[in-house]
C-alpha positions in Angstrom: 4.9 11.6 36.0 5.3 7.9 35.1 5.6 6.6 31.6 3.7 3.5 30.6 6.1 0.8 29.3 4.7 -1.4 26.7 6.2 -4.8 26.2 6.4 -5.8 22.5 6.5 -9.5 22.1 7.8 -11.0 18.8 6.5 -14.5 18.0 6.5 -16.8 15.0 3.2 -16.7 13.1 1.5 -19.2 10.9 -1.4 -19.4 8.3 -3.8 -19.5 11.3 -2.8 -15.8 11.9 -4.0 -14.7 8.5 -7.1 -12.9 10.0 -4.9 -10.9 12.3 -2.4 -9.9 9.6 -5.3 -9.1 7.3 -6.7 -6.7 9.9 -3.3 -5.0 10.4 -2.8 -4.6 6.6 -6.3 -3.2 6.3 -5.5 -0.5 8.8 -1.8 0.1 7.9 -1.8 0.2 4.1 -3.4 3.1 2.3 -6.0 1.6 0.0 -5.1 4.2 -2.7 -2.0 2.2 -3.5 -3.4 -1.3 -3.5 -0.3 -2.7 -1.7 -2.1 -4.9 0.9 -2.2 -8.6 0.0 -5.3 -10.7 0.2 -5.7 -13.2 3.0 -5.5 -16.1 0.5 -2.2 -14.6 -0.9 -0.8 -14.6 2.7 -1.9 -18.1 3.4 -0.6 -19.3 0.1 2.9 -17.9 0.5 3.1 -19.1 4.1 2.8 -22.7 2.7 6.0 -22.2 0.7 9.4 -23.3 1.9 11.7 -20.7 3.4 8.8 -18.3 4.3 8.3 -17.1 7.8 5.9 -14.7 9.6 6.9 -12.7 12.6 4.2 -11.2 14.7 4.4 -8.2 17.1 2.0 -8.4 20.0 1.2 -5.8 22.7 -0.8 -7.1 25.6 -1.6 -10.2 23.5 -3.0 -8.4 20.5 -1.3 -8.6 17.1 -0.3 -5.0 16.2 2.2 -5.6 13.5 3.9 -8.3 11.4 6.8 -9.0 9.0 6.6 -11.6 6.2 9.8 -12.8 4.8 11.3 -15.5 2.6 14.8 -16.9 2.3 16.2 -18.8 -0.7 19.7 -20.1 -0.2 21.8 -17.2 1.3 19.5 -14.4 0.3 16.2 -13.2 1.8 13.4 -10.8 1.0 11.3 -8.8 3.3 8.0 -9.2 1.5 5.7 -7.2 3.8 6.0 -5.3 7.0 3.1 -3.4 8.7 2.2 -1.9 12.0 -1.3 -0.9 13.1 -1.5 2.9 12.9 -2.7 3.0 16.5 0.8 1.8 17.4 2.8 3.7 14.8 6.0 5.5 15.7 6.4 3.5 18.9 9.3 1.4 17.8 7.3 -1.7 16.8 8.3 -1.4 13.1 12.0 -1.2 14.1 11.6 -4.1 16.5 10.0 -6.2 13.7 12.8 -5.2 11.3 15.5 -6.1 13.9 13.7 -9.4 14.5 13.7 -10.2 10.8 17.4 -9.3 10.5 18.2 -11.6 13.4 16.2 -14.5 11.9 18.0 -14.0 8.6 21.3 -14.3 10.3 20.2 -17.4 12.1 19.3 -18.9 8.7 22.7 -18.1 7.2 21.4 -15.3 5.0 24.1 -13.0 3.7 21.9 -10.4 2.1 18.4 -9.1 2.8 16.4 -7.4 0.1 13.2 -5.4 0.0 11.2 -3.2 -2.4 9.2 -0.2 -1.4 7.3 2.6 -3.0 9.6 5.6 -3.3 7.4 7.9 -1.3 6.7 5.4 1.5 7.7 6.9 4.9 9.2 3.5 5.9 12.2 4.4 3.7 13.7 6.2 6.7 13.3 3.1 8.9 15.2 1.0 6.3 18.0 3.6 6.0 18.3 3.8 9.8 18.9 0.0 9.9 21.7 0.1 7.2 19.8 -0.7 4.1 21.2 0.8 0.9 19.3 1.6 -2.2 20.2 -1.0 -4.9 17.9 0.0 -7.7 14.9 1.8 -9.0 11.9 0.4 -10.9 10.4 3.3 -12.7 6.6 3.8 -12.6 6.3 0.4 -10.9 3.3 1.2 -8.7 0.1 2.7 -9.9 -2.5 4.0 -7.5 -6.2 3.8 -8.1 -6.2 7.3 -9.7 -3.7 6.2 -12.3 -0.7 8.1 -10.8 2.5 6.1 -10.9 5.3 5.8 -8.4 8.8 4.4 -8.6 9.7 1.4 -6.6 13.1 1.5 -4.8 14.9 -1.7 -4.1 17.1 -1.9 -1.0 19.6 -4.4 0.3 21.4 -5.0 3.6 24.6 -7.0 3.8 24.5 -9.3 6.8 28.1 -10.6 6.6 
């Protein structure tokens, strides 16, 4: 039996990729939580200094992305998403490692992120060394009115 090897290519993205990341967000983010950004929000933040977009492509198609920003020696992972058709294949981990590498190349000493407490991605962040830094009680509210805590995480890069 032969296993099919899929090459995941990481590439820098730009505002012109907003349609592709919008498609990935639409597939990846559960609409009950309202966490997906609008296309105009993505385009707007990409115009800001210190912001970068990393795309994950398989066979030329965008299947995931990470959106980050750095200010001085700190950075924040704003969004990370993988198309569910490619979930649990290592693409999220590849994007996260690529983001960490880019942070290091920019002289970032600490990478932060915020995530809904019940988001399965928490395991990915923990596996890459992120430590919980705080809790924002009842920070997220789904469309049914149910609230969820936000957990903030940080990764020291020194």
